[in-house]
Backbone as CSV, one residue per row, in Angstrom:
resi,resn,N_x,N_y,N_z,CA_x,CA_y,CA_z,C_x,C_y,C_z
1,MET,-85.249,-6.039,35.581,-84.447,-4.880,35.971,-85.232,-3.584,35.800
2,ASP,-86.028,-3.499,34.723,-86.765,-2.267,34.437,-88.100,-2.205,35.151
3,ARG,-88.504,-3.328,35.771,-89.844,-3.372,36.356,-90.030,-2.372,37.489
4,PRO,-89.114,-2.276,38.462,-89.278,-1.268,39.528,-89.311,0.153,38.973
5,HIS,-88.488,0.397,37.940,-88.450,1.732,37.336,-89.793,2.058,36.684
6,SER,-90.366,1.073,35.946,-91.655,1.281,35.287,-92.761,1.484,36.313
7,LEU,-92.707,0.696,37.402,-93.708,0.835,38.461,-93.602,2.205,39.120
8,GLY,-92.388,2.677,39.284,-92.186,3.994,39.878,-92.756,5.096,39.003
9,LYS,-92.551,4.981,37.690,-93.088,5.978,36.768,-94.612,5.950,36.770
10,PHE,-95.189,4.737,36.846,-96.650,4.607,36.870,-97.226,5.209,38.150
11,THR,-96.555,4.954,39.273,-97.006,5.506,40.556,-96.941,7.027,40.540
12,LYS,-95.878,7.567,39.965,-95.731,9.013,39.858,-96.829,9.599,38.978
13,LEU,-97.158,8.890,37.903,-98.217,9.344,37.006,-99.558,9.394,37.734
14,LEU,-99.856,8.342,38.511,-101.114,8.304,39.260,-101.189,9.430,40.287
15,LYS,-100.078,9.708,40.946,-100.054,10.793,41.926,-100.329,12.140,41.258
16,THR,-99.763,12.319,40.067,-99.980,13.565,39.336,-101.443,13.701,38.925
17,VAL,-102.031,12.592,38.446,-103.438,12.603,38.041,-104.326,12.899,39.244
18,ARG,-104.039,12.238,40.371,-104.836,12.449,41.582,-104.751,13.903,42.049
19,SER,-103.569,14.470,41.997,-103.393,15.873,42.383,-104.156,16.799,41.448
20,ASP,-104.121,16.488,40.172,-104.825,17.295,39.182,-106.339,17.210,39.379
21,LEU,-106.837,16.016,39.679,-108.273,15.834,39.909,-108.727,16.622,41.133
22,LYS,-107.932,16.564,42.186,-108.269,17.295,43.407,-108.335,18.792,43.129
23,LYS,-107.371,19.280,42.378,-107.329,20.703,42.032,-108.540,21.087,41.183
24,THR,-108.925,20.225,40.260,-110.048,20.527,39.369,-111.362,20.551,40.119
25,PHE,-111.615,19.524,40.924,-112.894,19.431,41.625,-113.027,20.467,42.746
26,LEU,-111.894,21.036,43.191,-111.949,22.082,44.205,-112.076,23.474,43.598
27,SER,-111.999,23.551,42.276,-112.159,24.834,41.592,-113.610,25.292,41.694
28,TRP,-113.831,26.532,42.104,-115.209,27.014,42.284,-115.945,27.113,40.956
29,LYS,-115.220,27.389,39.870,-115.861,27.454,38.558,-116.374,26.085,38.132
30,VAL,-115.544,25.063,38.308,-115.952,23.701,37.970,-117.080,23.248,38.890
31,THR,-116.997,23.598,40.171,-118.036,23.218,41.128,-119.390,23.806,40.740
32,LEU,-119.411,25.082,40.365,-120.660,25.717,39.942,-121.206,25.070,38.677
33,LEU,-120.325,24.764,37.728,-120.755,24.124,36.498,-121.339,22.743,36.770
34,LEU,-120.687,21.993,37.665,-121.184,20.663,38.016,-122.535,20.733,38.731
35,LEU,-122.678,21.690,39.647,-123.949,21.837,40.356,-125.074,22.157,39.387
36,ALA,-124.802,23.043,38.437,-125.813,23.374,37.433,-126.136,22.158,36.570
37,LEU,-125.104,21.428,36.174,-125.289,20.255,35.325,-126.088,19.163,36.030
38,LEU,-125.864,19.009,37.329,-126.470,17.906,38.065,-127.839,18.255,38.639
39,ALA,-128.077,19.511,38.969,-129.308,19.868,39.676,-130.378,20.511,38.800
40,LEU,-129.987,21.421,37.927,-130.981,22.187,37.174,-131.942,21.338,36.342
41,PRO,-131.462,20.317,35.606,-132.410,19.534,34.798,-133.524,18.898,35.627
42,SER,-133.194,18.305,36.774,-134.211,17.663,37.613,-135.182,18.687,38.190
43,VAL,-134.643,19.817,38.622,-135.503,20.865,39.183,-136.459,21.398,38.122
44,TYR,-135.929,21.679,36.938,-136.754,22.229,35.866,-137.820,21.229,35.420
45,ALA,-137.425,19.971,35.220,-138.380,18.956,34.769,-139.483,18.738,35.795
46,THR,-139.131,18.776,37.064,-140.134,18.631,38.123,-141.125,19.797,38.077
47,ALA,-140.608,20.995,37.832,-141.458,22.188,37.809,-142.448,22.168,36.650
48,ILE,-142.056,21.606,35.497,-142.933,21.635,34.321,-143.695,20.327,34.119
49,SER,-143.511,19.355,34.998,-144.081,18.017,34.785,-145.607,18.010,34.728
50,ASP,-146.253,18.983,35.368,-147.714,19.021,35.357,-148.275,19.194,33.955
51,GLY,-147.490,19.743,33.055,-147.961,19.972,31.688,-147.764,18.786,30.772
52,TYR,-147.325,17.656,31.301,-147.052,16.476,30.479,-147.839,15.273,30.992
53,ALA,-148.215,14.410,30.055,-148.867,13.154,30.419,-147.778,12.100,30.594
54,LEU,-147.439,11.831,31.823,-146.359,10.898,32.123,-146.928,9.565,32.570
55,PHE,-146.313,8.478,32.093,-146.833,7.143,32.369,-145.962,6.348,33.336
56,GLY,-144.922,6.978,33.892,-144.084,6.277,34.853,-142.740,6.957,35.005
57,PRO,-141.897,6.427,35.886,-140.570,7.016,36.118,-139.714,7.136,34.860
58,ALA,-139.835,6.162,33.944,-139.033,6.223,32.713,-139.419,7.431,31.879
59,ASP,-140.720,7.732,31.813,-141.186,8.927,31.100,-140.648,10.191,31.760
60,PHE,-140.686,10.222,33.066,-140.188,11.385,33.805,-138.689,11.559,33.576
61,PHE,-137.959,10.457,33.570,-136.515,10.503,33.332,-136.203,11.098,31.961
62,THR,-136.974,10.706,30.940,-136.739,11.237,29.594,-137.174,12.688,29.471
63,LEU,-137.927,13.176,30.427,-138.260,14.600,30.465,-137.108,15.398,31.072
64,ILE,-136.383,14.783,31.996,-135.286,15.477,32.676,-134.064,15.638,31.776
65,ILE,-133.612,14.541,31.183,-132.328,14.534,30.478,-132.270,15.509,29.303
66,PRO,-133.304,15.613,28.458,-133.177,16.510,27.303,-133.144,17.995,27.631
67,PHE,-133.238,18.371,28.897,-133.231,19.784,29.275,-131.894,20.440,28.895
68,ALA,-131.864,21.138,27.762,-130.712,21.952,27.310,-129.434,21.146,27.064
69,LEU,-129.237,20.053,27.777,-127.963,19.331,27.695,-127.618,18.878,26.279
70,PRO,-128.571,18.316,25.492,-128.195,17.906,24.134,-127.666,19.046,23.270
71,LEU,-128.060,20.278,23.545,-127.616,21.415,22.749,-126.192,21.837,23.087
72,VAL,-125.844,21.774,24.342,-124.545,22.304,24.787,-123.597,21.210,25.257
73,PHE,-123.951,19.977,25.031,-123.177,18.832,25.509,-121.678,18.927,25.195
74,PRO,-121.270,19.157,23.923,-119.825,19.230,23.649,-119.154,20.419,24.325
75,LEU,-119.883,21.524,24.472,-119.313,22.697,25.132,-118.990,22.407,26.594
76,ILE,-119.929,21.765,27.282,-119.699,21.432,28.684,-118.557,20.430,28.808
77,ALA,-118.500,19.478,27.873,-117.452,18.455,27.925,-116.063,19.077,27.884
78,VAL,-115.881,20.082,27.037,-114.556,20.708,26.944,-114.356,21.774,28.019
79,ALA,-115.458,22.351,28.539,-115.338,23.409,29.541,-114.866,22.878,30.893
80,LEU,-115.153,21.615,31.181,-114.823,21.061,32.493,-113.321,21.013,32.747
81,TYR,-112.540,20.651,31.749,-111.100,20.499,31.973,-110.259,21.109,30.851
82,ALA,-110.649,20.869,29.593,-109.837,21.352,28.477,-109.743,22.874,28.463
83,LEU,-110.826,23.547,28.843,-110.790,25.015,28.862,-109.778,25.544,29.879
84,PRO,-109.806,25.065,31.145,-108.755,25.507,32.077,-107.349,25.117,31.601
85,PHE,-107.229,23.941,30.980,-105.926,23.504,30.473,-105.431,24.445,29.381
86,SER,-106.363,24.986,28.593,-105.967,25.907,27.518,-105.295,27.155,28.080
87,ASN,-105.640,27.518,29.315,-104.997,28.677,29.940,-103.521,28.411,30.195
88,GLU,-103.195,27.160,30.511,-101.786,26.806,30.701,-101.016,26.971,29.398
89,LEU,-101.680,26.632,28.293,-101.026,26.782,26.995,-100.849,28.256,26.646
90,SER,-101.899,29.040,26.884,-101.837,30.453,26.514,-100.865,31.239,27.390
91,HIS,-100.686,30.786,28.626,-99.755,31.470,29.536,-98.336,30.903,29.449
92,ARG,-98.153,29.993,28.509,-96.844,29.394,28.266,-96.328,28.589,29.460
93,TYR,-97.231,28.208,30.358,-96.819,27.425,31.531,-96.203,26.104,31.105
94,ILE,-96.787,25.500,30.095,-96.337,24.172,29.667,-94.936,24.235,29.057
95,VAL,-94.580,25.395,28.489,-93.241,25.551,27.915,-92.185,25.456,29.015
96,TYR,-92.470,26.053,30.166,-91.526,26.004,31.291,-91.550,24.633,31.963
97,THR,-92.734,23.990,31.936,-92.853,22.670,32.553,-91.976,21.653,31.847
98,ARG,-91.890,21.739,30.531,-91.140,20.737,29.780,-89.645,20.774,30.085
99,THR,-89.192,21.877,30.647,-87.772,21.937,31.006,-87.499,21.234,32.324
100,ARG,-88.583,20.944,33.097,-88.403,20.326,34.410,-88.901,18.881,34.471
101,SER,-89.731,18.470,33.555,-90.295,17.121,33.615,-90.491,16.566,32.215
102,ASN,-90.770,15.262,32.167,-91.020,14.590,30.899,-92.334,15.092,30.318
103,ILE,-92.270,15.721,29.146,-93.460,16.361,28.579,-94.541,15.342,28.228
104,ARG,-94.127,14.160,27.785,-95.135,13.140,27.449,-95.866,12.658,28.686
105,ARG,-95.128,12.451,29.761,-95.771,12.027,31.002,-96.697,13.132,31.528
106,TYR,-96.267,14.352,31.384,-97.088,15.492,31.815,-98.398,15.536,31.025
107,LEU,-98.313,15.406,29.699,-99.520,15.442,28.865,-100.407,14.226,29.111
108,THR,-99.788,13.084,29.375,-100.568,11.879,29.665,-101.372,12.050,30.942
109,SER,-100.749,12.626,31.965,-101.460,12.838,33.223,-102.611,13.817,33.037
110,LYS,-102.397,14.848,32.239,-103.452,15.817,31.954,-104.591,15.166,31.180
111,ALA,-104.241,14.346,30.192,-105.259,13.677,29.376,-106.092,12.715,30.224
112,LEU,-105.452,11.978,31.123,-106.179,11.042,31.986,-107.098,11.793,32.950
113,ALA,-106.606,12.892,33.518,-107.444,13.688,34.409,-108.655,14.239,33.661
114,ASN,-108.438,14.681,32.441,-109.515,15.180,31.591,-110.591,14.121,31.379
115,ILE,-110.164,12.895,31.094,-111.098,11.794,30.859,-111.900,11.489,32.114
116,VAL,-111.216,11.421,33.260,-111.896,11.083,34.518,-112.912,12.158,34.889
117,VAL,-112.511,13.428,34.788,-113.420,14.529,35.144,-114.677,14.486,34.286
118,ALA,-114.500,14.349,32.965,-115.651,14.348,32.063,-116.528,13.119,32.285
119,PHE,-115.908,11.954,32.468,-116.700,10.736,32.666,-117.535,10.838,33.938
120,VAL,-116.912,11.236,35.040,-117.638,11.336,36.309,-118.762,12.353,36.216
121,ALA,-118.484,13.508,35.613,-119.489,14.568,35.518,-120.709,14.104,34.729
122,PHE,-120.487,13.481,33.580,-121.622,13.100,32.739,-122.289,11.810,33.213
123,PHE,-121.528,10.939,33.861,-122.169,9.781,34.485,-123.172,10.258,35.529
124,LEU,-122.746,11.187,36.375,-123.636,11.715,37.411,-124.765,12.545,36.815
125,ALA,-124.509,13.184,35.655,-125.548,13.987,35.002,-126.722,13.126,34.564
126,ALA,-126.493,11.833,34.378,-127.583,10.906,34.063,-128.040,10.138,35.295
127,PHE,-127.088,9.768,36.158,-127.434,8.889,37.280,-128.224,9.613,38.371
128,ILE,-127.908,10.871,38.621,-128.669,11.617,39.628,-130.115,11.831,39.188
129,PRO,-130.379,12.231,37.933,-131.775,12.278,37.485,-132.466,10.919,37.541
130,PHE,-131.712,9.849,37.268,-132.289,8.506,37.377,-132.732,8.238,38.813
131,LEU,-131.863,8.552,39.765,-132.219,8.348,41.170,-133.431,9.194,41.560
132,TRP,-133.485,10.419,41.058,-134.612,11.301,41.366,-135.909,10.738,40.783
133,ALA,-135.856,10.276,39.522,-137.059,9.810,38.842,-137.518,8.435,39.321
134,PHE,-136.585,7.534,39.614,-136.944,6.147,39.905,-136.973,5.824,41.399
135,VAL,-136.246,6.592,42.206,-136.130,6.244,43.625,-136.740,7.316,44.531
136,VAL,-136.271,8.546,44.399,-136.673,9.602,45.345,-138.095,10.074,45.087
137,GLU,-138.380,10.487,43.868,-139.703,11.065,43.577,-140.850,10.112,43.865
138,PRO,-140.773,8.827,43.487,-141.880,7.915,43.833,-142.105,7.802,45.344
139,SER,-141.056,8.058,46.133,-141.192,7.967,47.592,-141.827,9.216,48.196
140,VAL,-141.502,10.370,47.612,-142.003,11.626,48.193,-143.228,12.166,47.470
141,GLY,-143.438,11.731,46.200,-144.637,12.146,45.469,-144.717,13.621,45.167
142,VAL,-143.658,14.184,44.605,-143.631,15.613,44.300,-144.519,15.954,43.106
143,ILE,-144.476,15.128,42.054,-145.237,15.433,40.846,-146.596,14.725,40.889
144,ASN,-147.448,15.079,39.940,-148.779,14.479,39.879,-148.681,12.976,39.636
145,PRO,-149.699,12.198,40.038,-149.688,10.752,39.797,-149.561,10.442,38.304
146,TYR,-148.877,9.349,38.010,-148.700,8.946,36.615,-150.014,8.430,36.030
147,ARG,-150.143,8.574,34.712,-151.309,8.039,34.026,-151.298,6.514,34.123
148,GLN,-152.466,5.936,34.304,-152.576,4.487,34.458,-153.139,3.799,33.222
149,THR,-153.570,4.581,32.243,-154.136,4.002,31.016,-153.581,4.732,29.796
150,MET,-153.539,4.029,28.681,-153.154,4.608,27.398,-154.056,4.016,26.331
151,VAL,-154.609,4.871,25.485,-155.552,4.412,24.462,-154.892,3.355,23.582
152,GLY,-155.568,2.233,23.437,-155.100,1.166,22.559,-154.188,0.157,23.206
153,LEU,-153.862,0.349,24.490,-152.968,-0.582,25.175,-153.677,-1.223,26.354
154,SER,-153.499,-2.527,26.475,-154.025,-3.236,27.633,-153.118,-2.960,28.823
155,PRO,-153.551,-3.269,30.039,-152.682,-3.058,31.217,-151.330,-3.756,31.083
156,ALA,-151.340,-4.985,30.538,-150.075,-5.711,30.365,-149.173,-5.013,29.351
157,GLU,-149.771,-4.526,28.246,-148.995,-3.822,27.225,-148.468,-2.493,27.764
158,LEU,-149.263,-1.815,28.582,-148.834,-0.559,29.167,-147.658,-0.771,30.118
159,GLU,-147.660,-1.895,30.817,-146.560,-2.209,31.730,-145.262,-2.446,30.971
160,ALA,-145.392,-3.053,29.766,-144.199,-3.333,28.961,-143.792,-2.158,28.082
161,TYR,-144.662,-1.184,27.968,-144.453,-0.050,27.055,-143.149,0.712,27.293
162,PRO,-142.762,1.053,28.541,-141.541,1.847,28.739,-140.291,1.226,28.123
163,ALA,-140.244,-0.100,28.041,-139.055,-0.770,27.503,-138.999,-0.725,25.985
164,THR,-140.011,-0.128,25.337,-140.065,-0.100,23.868,-139.971,1.307,23.302
165,VAL,-139.795,2.312,24.152,-139.947,3.699,23.707,-138.741,4.201,22.922
166,ASN,-137.541,4.053,23.465,-136.361,4.580,22.785,-135.148,3.682,23.052
167,THR,-134.065,4.000,22.368,-132.840,3.220,22.523,-132.330,3.328,23.955
168,PHE,-131.893,2.220,24.486,-131.448,2.014,25.867,-132.601,1.679,26.807
169,SER,-133.844,2.030,26.437,-134.950,1.646,27.316,-135.180,0.130,27.272
170,GLN,-134.561,-0.570,26.295,-134.614,-2.037,26.294,-134.109,-2.599,27.612
171,LEU,-133.179,-1.876,28.231,-132.582,-2.342,29.480,-133.593,-2.404,30.620
172,LEU,-134.711,-1.710,30.473,-135.760,-1.762,31.495,-136.350,-3.160,31.617
173,SER,-136.237,-3.946,30.546,-136.734,-5.322,30.615,-135.884,-6.164,31.566
174,ILE,-134.643,-5.722,31.809,-133.790,-6.379,32.798,-134.105,-5.838,34.188
175,GLY,-134.303,-4.532,34.245,-134.605,-3.884,35.522,-134.243,-2.421,35.464
176,PRO,-134.836,-1.594,36.306,-134.555,-0.160,36.264,-133.095,0.178,36.549
177,TRP,-132.434,-0.596,37.421,-131.037,-0.289,37.713,-130.132,-0.570,36.515
178,ALA,-130.479,-1.579,35.738,-129.716,-1.843,34.512,-129.857,-0.668,33.551
179,TYR,-131.053,-0.122,33.476,-131.303,1.034,32.616,-130.549,2.262,33.123
180,GLY,-130.673,2.545,34.410,-130.023,3.720,34.966,-128.516,3.669,34.861
181,LEU,-127.936,2.539,35.243,-126.485,2.400,35.167,-126.014,2.337,33.717
182,GLY,-126.772,1.633,32.874,-126.388,1.498,31.474,-126.353,2.829,30.761
183,TYR,-127.412,3.617,30.907,-127.426,4.906,30.223,-126.426,5.873,30.848
184,SER,-126.235,5.820,32.151,-125.262,6.704,32.798,-123.847,6.404,32.309
185,LEU,-123.530,5.121,32.166,-122.227,4.741,31.621,-122.073,5.242,30.190
186,TRP,-123.133,5.118,29.422,-123.118,5.574,28.027,-122.848,7.082,27.952
187,LEU,-123.558,7.864,28.753,-123.368,9.310,28.720,-121.972,9.680,29.234
188,GLY,-121.504,8.984,30.268,-120.166,9.240,30.777,-119.090,8.952,29.746
189,MET,-119.233,7.854,29.026,-118.267,7.500,27.981,-118.229,8.555,26.882
190,ASN,-119.390,9.035,26.476,-119.439,10.051,25.420,-118.886,11.386,25.906
191,GLY,-119.177,11.732,27.159,-118.604,12.951,27.707,-117.084,12.897,27.708
192,ALA,-116.537,11.753,28.118,-115.084,11.576,28.129,-114.511,11.628,26.719
193,LEU,-115.259,11.083,25.747,-114.789,11.064,24.360,-114.727,12.475,23.780
194,TYR,-115.784,13.238,23.955,-115.783,14.610,23.427,-114.760,15.476,24.158
195,ALA,-114.609,15.268,25.446,-113.601,16.014,26.206,-112.196,15.688,25.697
196,SER,-111.962,14.425,25.369,-110.657,14.008,24.861,-110.361,14.636,23.503
197,ILE,-111.364,14.668,22.646,-111.171,15.285,21.325,-110.836,16.758,21.479
198,GLY,-111.572,17.462,22.341,-111.283,18.873,22.570,-109.894,19.090,23.141
199,PHE,-109.503,18.245,24.094,-108.174,18.333,24.712,-107.078,18.140,23.671
200,LEU,-107.215,17.120,22.843,-106.192,16.815,21.841,-106.136,17.882,20.757
201,LEU,-107.290,18.443,20.397,-107.296,19.503,19.386,-106.552,20.742,19.887
202,LEU,-106.567,20.976,21.200,-105.814,22.095,21.764,-104.319,21.959,21.482
203,LEU,-103.859,20.715,21.392,-102.435,20.473,21.155,-102.081,20.494,19.675
204,VAL,-103.087,20.374,18.823,-102.856,20.299,17.382,-103.169,21.624,16.686
205,VAL,-104.247,22.282,17.122,-104.694,23.531,16.489,-104.129,24.719,17.275
206,PRO,-103.368,25.605,16.644,-102.740,26.713,17.366,-103.735,27.672,18.031
207,ASN,-104.867,27.914,17.389,-105.860,28.830,17.945,-106.756,28.069,18.918
208,ARG,-106.685,28.397,20.211,-107.414,27.610,21.209,-108.915,27.791,21.092
209,PHE,-109.383,28.978,20.656,-110.818,29.185,20.474,-111.351,28.257,19.394
210,VAL,-110.619,28.150,18.292,-111.021,27.253,17.202,-110.989,25.800,17.672
211,ALA,-109.923,25.444,18.388,-109.777,24.062,18.864,-110.941,23.646,19.756
212,LEU,-111.335,24.520,20.690,-112.415,24.196,21.619,-113.786,24.264,20.966
213,SER,-113.882,24.984,19.840,-115.164,25.123,19.143,-115.448,23.962,18.203
214,ILE,-114.412,23.304,17.719,-114.592,22.243,16.713,-115.525,21.131,17.185
215,PRO,-115.386,20.591,18.422,-116.326,19.530,18.836,-117.778,19.990,18.822
216,PHE,-118.038,21.224,19.263,-119.407,21.759,19.300,-119.951,21.964,17.894
217,ILE,-119.178,22.609,17.036,-119.631,22.880,15.668,-119.786,21.579,14.885
218,GLY,-118.800,20.688,15.012,-118.876,19.406,14.310,-120.063,18.579,14.743
219,TYR,-120.362,18.606,16.040,-121.512,17.880,16.600,-122.807,18.333,15.956
220,HIS,-123.013,19.645,15.846,-124.271,20.158,15.305,-124.343,20.027,13.782
221,ILE,-123.220,20.193,13.109,-123.219,19.994,11.653,-123.535,18.540,11.315
222,ALA,-122.908,17.609,12.030,-123.162,16.181,11.781,-124.618,15.831,12.072
223,ASN,-125.179,16.375,13.145,-126.588,16.123,13.459,-127.495,16.603,12.334
224,PHE,-127.199,17.786,11.800,-128.002,18.336,10.696,-127.886,17.472,9.450
225,VAL,-126.661,17.092,9.093,-126.441,16.305,7.874,-127.143,14.950,7.959
226,PHE,-127.007,14.261,9.084,-127.634,12.948,9.218,-129.152,13.052,9.294
227,ALA,-129.658,14.165,9.813,-131.106,14.372,9.819,-131.617,14.566,8.393
228,VAL,-130.879,15.330,7.588,-131.259,15.535,6.184,-131.216,14.217,5.418
229,LEU,-130.249,13.386,5.766,-130.117,12.075,5.102,-131.099,11.046,5.654
230,THR,-131.924,11.469,6.614,-132.940,10.618,7.273,-132.343,9.394,7.964
231,ILE,-131.133,9.541,8.470,-130.524,8.470,9.278,-129.999,9.072,10.586
232,PRO,-130.887,9.728,11.347,-130.424,10.395,12.582,-129.868,9.440,13.623
233,GLN,-130.192,8.146,13.489,-129.691,7.188,14.474,-128.175,7.030,14.391
234,TYR,-127.572,7.466,13.283,-126.120,7.370,13.150,-125.436,8.722,13.387
235,SER,-126.177,9.678,13.869,-125.618,11.001,14.149,-125.141,11.060,15.597
236,PRO,-124.347,12.068,15.928,-123.945,12.219,17.329,-125.116,12.422,18.283
237,ALA,-126.277,12.833,17.745,-127.457,13.071,18.588,-127.946,11.804,19.277
238,ILE,-127.475,10.645,18.822,-127.912,9.384,19.427,-127.406,9.258,20.858
239,VAL,-126.496,10.156,21.261,-126.093,10.203,22.670,-127.321,10.432,23.542
240,PHE,-128.262,11.215,23.014,-129.534,11.501,23.697,-130.667,10.980,22.809
241,PRO,-131.020,9.700,22.922,-131.914,9.062,21.949,-133.406,9.246,22.223
242,PHE,-133.762,10.167,23.099,-135.135,10.216,23.607,-136.157,10.744,22.612
243,ASN,-135.695,11.418,21.554,-136.626,11.913,20.538,-136.654,11.033,19.302
244,LEU,-136.013,9.887,19.382,-135.978,8.945,18.263,-136.681,7.654,18.663
245,THR,-137.132,6.916,17.649,-137.708,5.607,17.929,-136.607,4.668,18.388
246,GLN,-136.991,3.527,18.916,-136.010,2.593,19.464,-135.222,1.894,18.360
247,PHE,-133.914,1.808,18.569,-133.014,1.092,17.672,-132.242,0.056,18.483
248,PRO,-131.679,-0.975,17.808,-130.862,-1.955,18.532,-129.714,-1.268,19.262
249,LEU,-129.261,-1.872,20.343,-128.243,-1.245,21.179,-126.891,-1.074,20.485
250,TRP,-126.674,-1.801,19.385,-125.396,-1.641,18.692,-125.356,-0.355,17.863
251,VAL,-126.505,0.190,17.517,-126.565,1.354,16.630,-125.836,2.566,17.210
252,PRO,-126.055,2.944,18.483,-125.345,4.121,19.012,-123.834,3.976,19.001
253,PHE,-123.353,2.734,18.983,-121.908,2.544,19.033,-121.244,2.741,17.669
254,VAL,-122.040,2.923,16.617,-121.452,3.208,15.303,-120.826,4.597,15.291
255,PRO,-121.587,5.673,15.576,-120.924,6.990,15.628,-119.908,7.094,16.765
256,PHE,-120.164,6.392,17.861,-119.208,6.413,18.974,-117.865,5.842,18.528
257,THR,-117.894,4.744,17.779,-116.656,4.116,17.308,-115.910,5.018,16.342
258,VAL,-116.649,5.704,15.468,-116.014,6.635,14.521,-115.290,7.741,15.280
259,LEU,-115.947,8.300,16.284,-115.325,9.368,17.071,-114.163,8.844,17.910
260,ALA,-114.284,7.609,18.391,-113.193,7.008,19.159,-111.956,6.814,18.286
261,VAL,-112.157,6.418,17.032,-111.042,6.264,16.092,-110.404,7.624,15.831
262,LEU,-111.246,8.654,15.701,-110.726,10.012,15.503,-109.882,10.441,16.699
263,ALA,-110.377,10.195,17.909,-109.642,10.567,19.121,-108.329,9.800,19.213
264,LEU,-108.362,8.514,18.884,-107.148,7.700,18.922,-106.129,8.193,17.899
265,SER,-106.603,8.576,16.729,-105.706,9.093,15.687,-105.042,10.390,16.147
266,LEU,-105.821,11.264,16.769,-105.260,12.510,17.295,-104.232,12.224,18.386
267,ALA,-104.547,11.245,19.250,-103.626,10.900,20.332,-102.303,10.368,19.787
268,LEU,-102.375,9.524,18.770,-101.153,8.979,18.169,-100.343,10.081,17.495
269,TYR,-101.045,11.001,16.844,-100.358,12.118,16.187,-99.636,12.977,17.224
270,VAL,-100.319,13.289,18.325,-99.710,14.106,19.375,-98.511,13.390,19.982
271,ARG,-98.645,12.092,20.198,-97.552,11.331,20.811,-96.316,11.329,19.910
272,ARG,-96.529,11.159,18.604,-95.391,11.089,17.682,-94.763,12.457,17.423
273,ARG,-95.568,13.519,17.537,-95.076,14.860,17.194,-94.979,15.771,18.412
274,THR,-94.910,15.182,19.598,-94.945,15.975,20.832,-93.937,17.116,20.816
275,ARG,-92.723,16.835,20.427,-91.657,17.839,20.509,-91.665,18.803,19.324
276,GLU,-92.610,18.626,18.394,-92.670,19.493,17.234,-93.942,20.348,17.197
277,LEU,-94.861,20.126,18.124,-96.131,20.853,18.111,-95.925,22.313,18.472
278,ASP,-96.527,23.196,17.689,-96.321,24.636,17.872,-96.740,25.124,19.258
279,VAL,-97.841,24.575,19.774,-98.351,25.058,21.071,-97.444,24.676,22.229
280,LEU,-96.522,23.748,22.002,-95.618,23.313,23.070,-94.223,23.904,22.950
281,LEU,-94.050,24.743,21.942,-92.712,25.313,21.708,-92.587,26.684,22.361
């Protein structure tokens, strides 16, 4: 008896999410941010590549990704969707919305749109540089030829070398597409996670500036603390593992799991206290 009703609510939720996504991706501010996120790292890395001894596409890829992104990663994650959403809170739009629709369904649709926007943006932030480094650039030859020798390594060892450099490069032993898709999925998942934490903090912390700043400040404080403790592989910085030695693939999922538990706890708190949260009153 309840099945058609539940299906109807789910369909309505999907329509709301789809409408929200369309509105977000058509925003000129989001479009400019995405263009900068997707294009600038590859352009900059290509421009400075002559000053580096690169041994192949994997080396070039690791030159592209660390361009500024590790420093501002949490800021961009919350700026894509949570920041515009905060305007709805500050303008009291959500207070009027709750009188016309189910507030939980409304927040759920917003949270899902937030996750999709962040995941797609950061997946592409890794996958487009991968395509440039592994597919396009080798075809057009924009940068100088790669080095063919390395002191102390035989040709066979040099061929296997890229798969031993850093975490996730193990996937190169399967193939470059496994590496590109694997790391892109990893970055997309982390982008969605940080975006979710920022979104949920907006509903819990009355001051929106503080709420949006917590993921960024916490990210850098945790990186500093784990570096001092000489266990940087368990810090949030492992999202971008290119300056660390290679660790097993399970290692990055330790801090990811901790943050996922934090996000889930915030989500449960918001769900249980929806009608009591100050920002929604």
